[in-house]
Each structure stands twice: as C-alpha cells, then as structure tokens.
N, CA, C and O of each residue as an XYZ file, in Angstrom:
564
protein
N       0.758     -1.481      0.086
C      -0.087      0.164      0.162
C       0.792      1.077      0.178
O       1.694      1.061      1.015
N       0.675      2.073     -0.786
C       1.128      3.447     -0.912
C       0.407      4.491      0.132
O      -0.730      4.844     -0.182
N       0.887      4.939      1.172
C       0.968      5.863      2.230
C       1.765      6.932      1.700
O       2.877      6.753      1.202
N       0.992      8.440      1.845
C       1.749      9.431      2.130
C       2.642      9.406      3.337
O       2.428      8.695      4.318
N       3.885     10.411      3.172
C       5.022     10.388      4.212
C       4.568     10.945      5.326
O       5.424     11.122      6.194
N       3.486     11.275      5.568
C       3.185     12.009      6.791
C       1.840     11.046      7.449
O       1.131     11.278      8.428
N       1.833     10.356      6.869
C       0.350      9.232      7.033
C       0.816      8.596      8.548
O       1.976      8.251      8.770
N      -0.299      8.499      9.568
C       0.217      7.807     10.976
C       0.153      6.398     10.628
O      -0.707      5.826      9.959
N       1.020      6.004     11.089
C       1.277      4.347     11.274
C       1.094      3.927     12.418
O       1.327      4.607     13.417
N       0.548      2.479     12.446
C       0.545      2.281     13.788
C       1.534      0.668     14.197
O       1.441     -0.431     13.651
N       2.163      0.976     14.999
C       3.327     -0.270     15.276
C       2.981     -1.333     16.387
O       2.645     -1.011     17.527
N       3.104     -2.716     15.914
C       2.551     -3.675     16.490
C       3.495     -3.899     17.416
O       4.572     -3.528     16.947
N       3.600     -4.257     18.330
C       4.285     -5.172     19.539
C       4.364     -6.222     19.281
O       3.557     -6.754     18.519
N       5.475     -6.930     19.895
C       5.775     -8.440     19.833
C       4.525     -9.294     20.155
O       4.574    -10.329     19.491
N       3.570     -9.240     20.832
C       2.526     -9.488     21.680
C       1.230     -9.585     20.639
O       0.343    -10.403     20.889
N       1.113     -8.428     19.056
C       0.312     -8.677     18.756
C       0.032     -8.609     17.418
O       0.944     -8.122     16.750
N      -1.151     -9.016     16.699
C      -1.376     -9.636     15.537
C      -2.280     -8.476     14.936
O      -2.859     -7.768     15.759
N      -2.477     -8.183     13.449
C      -3.095     -7.450     12.828
C      -4.131     -8.550     11.658
O      -3.744     -9.262     10.731
N      -5.663     -8.275     12.233
C      -6.594     -8.935     10.905
C      -6.403     -7.959      9.876
O      -5.817     -6.921     10.184
N      -6.851     -8.144      8.560
C      -6.913     -7.232      7.864
C      -8.324     -6.787      7.597
O      -8.912     -7.865      7.684
N      -9.421     -5.707      7.275
C     -10.527     -5.884      6.781
C     -10.722     -6.536      5.623
O      -9.890     -6.510      4.716
N     -11.977     -7.253      5.552
C     -11.976     -8.114      4.453
C     -13.452     -7.251      4.005
O     -14.239     -6.725      4.792
N     -13.564     -7.295      2.276
C     -14.473     -6.749      1.805
C     -15.837     -7.578      2.238
O     -15.551     -8.730      2.566
N     -17.055     -7.320      2.310
C     -18.009     -8.224      1.940
C     -19.164     -7.756      0.778
O     -19.947     -8.427      0.107
N     -18.917     -6.372      0.850
C     -19.683     -6.178     -0.761
C     -18.969     -4.830     -1.243
O     -18.909     -3.785     -0.595
N     -18.321     -5.124     -2.802
C     -17.855     -3.918     -2.897
C     -18.666     -3.518     -4.909
O     -18.370     -3.968     -6.015
N     -19.518     -2.684     -4.520
C     -20.432     -2.736     -5.864
C     -19.171     -1.855     -6.673
O     -18.185     -1.330     -6.156
N     -19.621     -1.893     -8.301
C     -18.170     -1.046     -8.694
C     -19.086     -0.344     -9.231
O     -20.272     -0.574     -9.466
N     -18.273      0.737     -9.442
C     -18.834      2.273    -10.245
C     -19.255      1.750    -11.848
O     -18.811      0.797    -12.489
N     -20.122      2.607    -12.155
C     -20.507      2.899    -13.583
C     -19.551      3.625    -14.278
O     -19.070      4.555    -13.631
N     -19.023      3.431    -15.714
C     -18.407      4.156    -16.436
C     -19.063      5.357    -16.359
O     -20.116      5.141    -16.960
N     -19.072      6.759    -15.891
C     -20.418      7.779    -16.329
C     -20.153      8.345    -17.394
O     -19.065      8.843    -17.684
N     -21.344      8.308    -18.210
C     -21.758      8.815    -19.759
C     -21.285     10.073    -19.598
O     -20.780     10.406    -20.671
N     -21.175     11.123    -18.625
C     -20.877     12.712    -18.931
C     -19.330     12.872    -18.678
O     -18.945     13.983    -18.311
N     -18.434     11.889    -18.836
C     -17.158     11.784    -18.344
C     -16.766     12.472    -19.797
O     -17.242     12.189    -20.896
N     -15.903     13.315    -19.526
C     -15.261     13.708    -20.781
C     -14.118     13.209    -21.860
O     -13.384     12.267    -21.562
N     -14.024     13.759    -22.892
C     -12.919     13.272    -24.130
C     -13.473     11.823    -24.506
O     -14.605     11.465    -24.184
N     -12.763     11.184    -25.070
C     -12.655     10.376    -26.231
C     -12.346      8.810    -25.262
O     -12.915      8.531    -24.206
N     -11.218      7.887    -26.027
C     -11.070      6.743    -25.648
C      -9.697      7.173    -25.056
O      -9.015      8.074    -25.545
N      -9.273      6.272    -23.696
C      -8.404      6.288    -22.958
C      -8.490      5.645    -21.958
O      -9.434      4.858    -21.888
N      -7.701      5.727    -21.013
C      -7.824      5.279    -19.704
C      -7.145      6.241    -18.411
O      -5.989      6.666    -18.394
N      -8.224      6.462    -17.318
C      -7.709      6.950    -16.343
C      -7.861      6.341    -15.195
O      -8.894      5.687    -15.055
N      -6.682      6.404    -13.854
C      -7.150      5.958    -12.621
C      -7.136      6.772    -12.018
O      -6.324      7.690    -12.139
N      -8.299      6.695    -10.905
C      -8.514      7.487     -9.805
C      -8.341      6.575     -8.277
O      -8.900      5.528     -7.951
N      -7.388      7.381     -7.547
C      -7.171      7.135     -6.288
C      -8.163      7.375     -5.931
O      -8.711      8.262     -6.585
N      -9.104      6.701     -4.573
C      -9.822      7.067     -3.394
C      -9.322      6.562     -2.055
O      -9.071      5.357     -2.077
N      -9.150      7.060     -1.104
C      -8.883      6.888      0.470
C      -9.732      7.088      1.216
O     -10.497      8.052      1.261
N      -9.670      6.191      1.870
C     -11.360      6.121      2.840
C     -10.709      4.991      4.117
O      -9.734      4.254      3.970
N     -11.602      5.128      5.416
C     -11.242      4.809      6.384
C     -12.659      3.530      6.579
O     -13.857      3.603      6.304
N     -11.766      2.376      7.203
C     -12.951      1.328      7.408
C     -12.945      1.037      8.781
O     -12.120      0.317      9.343
N     -14.244      1.837      9.498
C     -14.589      1.812     10.677
C     -14.599      0.507     10.906
O     -14.668     -0.388     10.064
N     -14.509      0.387     12.376
C     -14.531     -0.733     13.574
C     -15.667     -1.707     13.315
O     -15.727     -2.923     13.491
N     -16.524     -0.862     12.861
C     -17.771     -2.061     12.269
C     -18.003     -2.366     11.483
O     -18.933     -3.149     11.291
N     -17.019     -1.736     10.339
C     -16.787     -2.269      8.707
C     -17.687     -1.294      8.122
O     -18.376     -1.766      7.217
N     -17.881     -0.045      8.387
C     -18.446      0.821      7.182
C     -17.552      1.680      6.702
O     -16.690      2.206      7.406
N     -17.677      1.857      5.627
C     -16.811      3.282      4.831
C     -17.184      4.508      5.250
O     -18.368      4.834      5.167
N     -16.120      5.467      5.820
C     -15.875      6.855      6.207
C     -14.700      7.504      5.682
O     -13.636      7.032      5.279
N     -15.181      8.855      5.787
C     -13.981      9.681      5.425
C     -13.292      9.332      4.221
O     -12.068      9.220      4.148
N     -14.134      9.154      3.232
C     -13.764      8.620      1.517
C     -13.401     10.213      0.797
O     -14.087     11.231      0.886
N     -12.080     10.025      0.066
C     -11.910     11.145     -0.598
C     -10.766     11.043     -1.493
O      -9.661     10.567     -1.228
N     -11.255     11.655     -2.812
C     -10.155     11.675     -3.742
C      -8.731     11.767     -3.297
O      -8.635     12.558     -2.358
N      -7.682     11.273     -3.620
C      -6.126     11.053     -3.521
C      -5.389     11.535     -4.644
O      -4.622     10.651     -5.025
N      -5.293     12.731     -5.434
C      -4.734     12.737     -6.633
C      -3.120     12.469     -6.339
O      -2.462     12.499     -5.299
N      -2.772     12.186     -7.755
C      -1.369     11.676     -7.684
C      -0.826     10.699     -7.262
O       0.155     10.352     -7.920
N      -1.117      9.994     -6.256
C      -0.790      8.986     -5.493
C      -0.652      7.421     -6.342
O      -1.620      6.894     -6.891
N       0.432      6.955     -6.324
C       0.543      5.861     -6.678
C       0.524      6.028     -8.506
O       1.172      6.851     -9.153
N      -0.207      5.216     -8.923
C      -0.078      5.476    -11.132
C      -1.481      6.275    -10.806
O      -2.308      6.063    -11.693
N      -1.968      7.157     -9.740
C      -3.446      7.932    -10.099
C      -3.148      9.079    -10.690
O      -2.068      9.641    -10.506
N      -4.246      9.623    -11.599
C      -3.757     10.838    -12.389
C      -4.189     12.429    -11.454
O      -5.261     12.572    -10.865
N      -3.458     13.133    -11.491
C      -3.445     14.359    -10.982
C      -5.095     15.197    -11.201
O      -5.749     15.398    -10.178
N      -5.519     15.524    -12.205
C      -6.802     16.187    -12.170
C      -7.573     15.343    -13.433
O      -7.702     15.743    -14.590
N      -8.042     14.067    -12.864
C      -9.210     13.303    -13.324
C     -10.396     14.082    -13.365
O     -10.810     14.849    -12.495
N     -11.139     13.674    -14.991
C     -12.281     14.596    -14.734
C     -13.010     13.956    -13.707
O     -13.023     12.742    -13.505
N     -14.026     15.407    -12.628
C     -14.698     15.124    -11.850
C     -15.668     14.370    -11.993
O     -16.343     14.469    -10.969
N     -16.365     13.288    -13.067
C     -16.981     12.562    -13.082
C     -17.002     11.202    -12.529
O     -17.762     10.527    -11.834
N     -15.805     11.058    -13.144
C     -14.599      9.748    -12.801
C     -14.750      9.871    -10.941
O     -15.324      9.094    -10.177
N     -14.180     10.837    -10.707
C     -13.954     10.832     -9.222
C     -15.019     10.495     -8.546
O     -15.028      9.637     -7.663
N     -16.066     11.206     -8.952
C     -17.553     11.083     -8.185
C     -18.208      9.917     -8.420
O     -19.067      9.625     -7.588
N     -18.012      9.065     -9.457
C     -18.352      7.813     -9.790
C     -17.623      6.704     -8.697
O     -18.063      5.664     -8.210
N     -16.408      7.350     -8.550
C     -15.303      6.008     -7.675
C     -15.841      6.597     -6.236
O     -15.802      5.603     -5.511
N     -16.182      7.379     -5.677
C     -16.467      7.919     -4.350
C     -17.543      7.585     -4.022
O     -17.677      7.336     -2.824
N     -18.806      7.430     -4.965
C     -19.886      7.054     -4.663
C     -20.009      5.496     -4.653
O     -20.776      4.913     -3.887
N     -19.115      4.791     -5.650
C     -18.885      3.510     -5.619
C     -18.553      2.995     -3.917
O     -19.140      2.227     -3.155
N     -17.685      3.589     -3.828
C     -16.772      3.134     -2.229
C     -17.757      3.770     -0.876
O     -17.699      3.231      0.229
N     -18.620      4.941     -1.137
C     -19.584      4.895     -0.027
C     -20.499      3.558      0.160
O     -20.987      3.335      1.268
N     -20.695      2.800     -0.772
C     -21.531      1.737     -0.588
C     -20.715      0.413     -0.576
O     -21.063     -0.630     -1.128
N     -19.797      0.575     -0.001
C     -18.803     -0.742      0.312
C     -18.802     -0.949      1.540
O     -18.961     -0.061      2.377
N     -18.545     -2.673      1.898
C     -18.703     -2.944      3.815
C     -17.945     -3.796      3.703
O     -17.636     -4.429      2.693
N     -17.509     -3.895      4.961
C     -16.259     -4.961      5.372
C     -16.692     -5.573      6.706
O     -17.517     -5.145      7.513
N     -15.825     -6.839      6.750
C     -15.531     -7.117      8.286
C     -14.468     -6.349      8.626
O     -13.444     -6.342      7.943
N     -14.642     -5.506      9.908
C     -13.744     -4.557     10.033
C     -12.232     -5.503     10.320
O     -12.124     -6.729     10.335
N     -11.511     -4.803     10.461
C      -9.962     -4.883     10.636
C      -9.987     -5.150     12.506
O     -10.586     -4.302     13.168
N      -9.435     -6.130     13.112
C      -8.792     -5.991     14.149
C      -7.415     -6.383     14.999
O      -6.833     -7.409     14.646
N      -7.010     -5.807     15.822
C      -5.928     -6.264     16.588
C      -6.204     -7.411     17.342
O      -7.323     -7.533     17.840
N      -5.655     -7.959     17.441
C      -4.800     -9.340     18.817
C      -4.107     -9.169     19.426
O      -2.934     -8.933     19.140
N      -4.602     -9.230     20.516
C      -3.281     -9.095     21.643
C      -3.319    -10.550     22.231
O      -4.378    -11.173     22.302
N      -2.022    -11.106     22.682
C      -1.645    -12.135     23.164
C      -1.089    -11.958     24.779
O      -1.113    -10.848     25.310
N      -0.637    -13.048     25.425
C      -0.253    -12.722     26.592
C       1.211    -12.799     26.304
O       1.734    -13.397     25.364
N       1.779    -12.132     27.212
C       3.389    -11.908     26.667
C       4.225    -13.268     27.400
O       4.230    -13.631     28.576
N       5.026    -13.933     26.000
C       5.486    -15.018     26.057
C       4.804    -16.103     24.685
O       5.356    -17.084     24.188
N       3.642    -15.591     24.388
C       2.659    -16.176     23.448
C       2.829    -15.750     22.291
O       2.692    -14.545     22.083
N       3.167    -16.624     21.258
C       3.691    -16.064     19.810
C       2.351    -15.703     19.060
O       1.762    -16.730     18.721
N       1.751    -14.635     18.730
C       0.813    -14.438     17.819
C       0.529    -15.147     16.678
O       1.505    -15.325     15.949
N      -0.511    -15.604     16.308
C      -0.609    -17.057     15.345
C      -1.359    -15.407     14.320
O      -1.829    -14.338     14.709
N      -1.063    -16.126     12.670
C      -0.888    -14.947     11.813
C      -2.557    -14.537     11.513
O      -2.997    -13.523     10.971
N      -3.207    -15.576     12.010
C      -4.808    -15.411     11.920
C      -5.691    -14.979     12.879
O      -6.873    -14.636     12.859
N      -4.733    -15.088     13.835
C      -5.148    -14.082     15.809
C      -6.268    -15.556     16.196
O      -7.454    -15.492     16.521
N      -5.451    -16.753     16.032
C      -6.325    -17.867     16.366
C      -6.018    -17.962     17.911
O      -5.431    -16.992     18.391
N      -6.306    -18.897     18.659
C      -6.223    -19.224     19.491
C      -6.984    -18.638     20.713
O      -7.465    -17.507     20.783
N      -7.005    -19.516     21.572
C      -7.929    -19.169     23.139
C      -7.470    -18.445     23.850
O      -8.128    -18.046     24.810
N      -5.755    -17.882     23.558
C      -5.381    -16.843     24.673
C      -5.482    -15.490     23.766
O      -5.052    -14.423     24.204
N      -6.088    -15.604     22.451
C      -6.236    -14.380     21.677
C      -7.439    -13.593     22.171
O      -8.546    -14.093     22.370
N      -7.114    -12.288     22.353
C      -7.971    -10.995     22.694
C      -8.182    -10.496     21.376
O      -7.144    -10.503     20.716
N      -9.307    -10.014     20.703
C      -9.458     -9.108     19.658
C     -10.023     -7.829     19.933
O     -10.861     -7.750     20.831
N      -9.658     -6.736     19.241
C     -10.270     -5.348     19.298
C     -10.093     -5.156     17.768
O      -9.196     -5.492     16.995
N     -11.658     -4.280     17.554
C     -11.856     -4.168     16.450
C     -11.407     -2.706     16.234
O     -11.828     -1.751     16.887
N     -10.463     -2.648     15.195
C      -9.822     -1.102     14.669
C     -10.464     -0.372     13.389
O     -11.230     -0.886     12.574
N     -10.090      0.635     13.398
C     -10.543      1.351     12.490
C      -9.247      1.143     11.662
O      -8.205      0.963     12.292
N      -9.214      1.153     10.067
C      -8.564      1.181      9.352
C      -8.129      1.984      7.776
O      -8.810      1.760      6.775
N      -6.999      2.862      7.740
C      -7.562      3.437      6.622
C      -6.820      2.538      5.209
O      -5.781      1.912      5.419
N      -7.427      2.544      3.838
C      -7.435      1.676      3.166
C      -7.139      2.565      1.881
O      -7.424      3.725      2.179
N      -6.699      2.489      0.625
C      -6.622      2.972     -0.529
C      -6.909      2.101     -1.775
O      -6.496      0.952     -1.931
N      -7.658      2.791     -2.623
C      -7.938      1.501     -3.773
C      -7.758      2.543     -5.341
O      -8.004      3.742     -5.210
N      -7.369      2.061     -6.642
C      -6.956      2.899     -7.475
C      -8.162      2.115     -8.498
O      -8.250      0.928     -8.815
N      -8.905      3.125     -8.809
C     -10.239      2.590    -10.158
C      -9.288      3.046    -11.586
O      -8.636      4.062    -11.826
N      -9.473      2.149    -12.157
C      -9.198      2.272    -13.280
C     -10.708      2.456    -14.265
O     -11.678      1.712    -14.406
N     -10.423      3.582    -14.739
C     -11.796      3.655    -15.757
C     -11.525      3.990    -17.293
O     -11.046      5.112    -17.456
N     -11.734      3.245    -18.453
C     -10.944      2.806    -19.811
C     -12.649      3.238    -20.346
O     -13.772      3.059    -19.874
N     -12.086      3.892    -21.587
C     -13.211      3.709    -22.712
C     -12.103      3.184    -24.068
O     -10.961      3.471    -24.427
N     -12.964      2.463    -24.430
C     -12.347      2.043    -25.740
C     -13.392      1.715    -27.046
O     -14.137      0.749    -26.881
N     -13.465      2.244    -27.965
C     -14.484      2.288    -29.231
C     -15.441      3.176    -28.612
O     -16.541      2.837    -29.049
N     -15.580      4.220    -27.749
C     -16.721      4.247    -27.055
C     -17.688      3.496    -25.863
O     -18.781      3.919    -25.487
N     -17.101      2.458    -25.445
C     -17.474      1.562    -24.236
C     -16.549      1.809    -23.728
O     -15.441      1.995    -24.229
N     -17.033      1.869    -22.073
C     -16.827      2.245    -21.093
C     -16.771      1.058    -20.182
O     -17.699      0.258    -20.057
N     -15.367      0.978    -19.412
C     -15.539     -0.178    -18.628
C     -14.252      0.532    -17.347
O     -13.431      1.443    -17.455
N     -14.641     -0.509    -16.063
C     -13.958      0.184    -14.618
C     -13.511     -1.087    -14.266
O     -14.149     -2.132    -14.394
N     -11.806     -0.885    -13.585
C     -11.506     -1.996    -13.024
C     -10.891     -1.108    -11.206
O     -10.580      0.027    -10.845
N     -10.987     -2.237    -10.680
C     -10.798     -1.772     -9.280
C      -8.996     -2.654     -8.865
O      -8.721     -3.789     -9.254
N      -8.197     -1.910     -8.167
C      -7.259     -2.944     -7.342
C      -6.502     -1.998     -5.427
O      -6.258     -0.925     -4.876
N      -6.496     -2.704     -5.353
C      -5.657     -1.971     -4.088
C      -4.388     -1.437     -4.078
O      -3.332     -2.056     -4.203
N      -4.639      0.425     -3.834
C      -3.289      0.858     -4.114
C      -2.586      0.759     -2.924
O      -1.396      1.071     -2.882
C-alpha cells in the first residue's frame, strides 16, 4: 500500500497481530456517461477509513498517489467515491496475546483477545473507454 509520508502508522508489539479488513460487498462504479473525452484510460485513487464496525467513512480523492491521475475528470472521481461509499467490510482487528505467546497469523487461539479497530485503505479505479465503450476495474493501491 502506498502511504503519504505524513500518514499515521500503527506499530504492533511482539504480542500483537492484525486481522485485515475483508470486503463483504464492493459494488463497482459504472463508467459515467458525462465523462469528457474520447477513448483513453484514467486511474482515480480513493482513500477511506473502514470503521471498527466495517462501514466506509472519510472517503476522499487521493490525486497523484501511486499511478493515479493528478486531475482526472470530476465525473470519474464522483463515480469512484459513490461506489466506495456503498462498500462494506468485516472490520479490521488487533489481536493481543499474553507475554510469551507467539501471535498466530490468523489471530487464532484461546489466548487471543480481539479489539476491532478502524483502518485506512486506498484503492485505484481504472476507468477505460475503448471504441466508445466504458469499463471500470479496481485494485488495492
């Protein structure tokens, strides 16, 4: 994942592990009819927080991150933000183990104590128009 230099980071201790947020539903945006231009390809990055209960909040356009466009068509940005606002997740969690117990990669074990936490994610939407037909793909950025 590409993070801006000033982005907050969480450091896990030797007795902690992380369960990453897992998507439940990720409806894709449609290529907006109102998007300007002819055939071509544009990537739009969107950053958002998955709350402890798995909802999306703080969705925002992240221009110029990764391979994403600095100034994409506003209709493409709006389509990406609208789609992300409808996504849902199993939220992320920190698992904590007693001193001397090695954390399992999947946070399993009777000694594990799970604590739901918010996590910031970023996705890149590729909007492509070929022969007048639009299509959209997504990847984690």
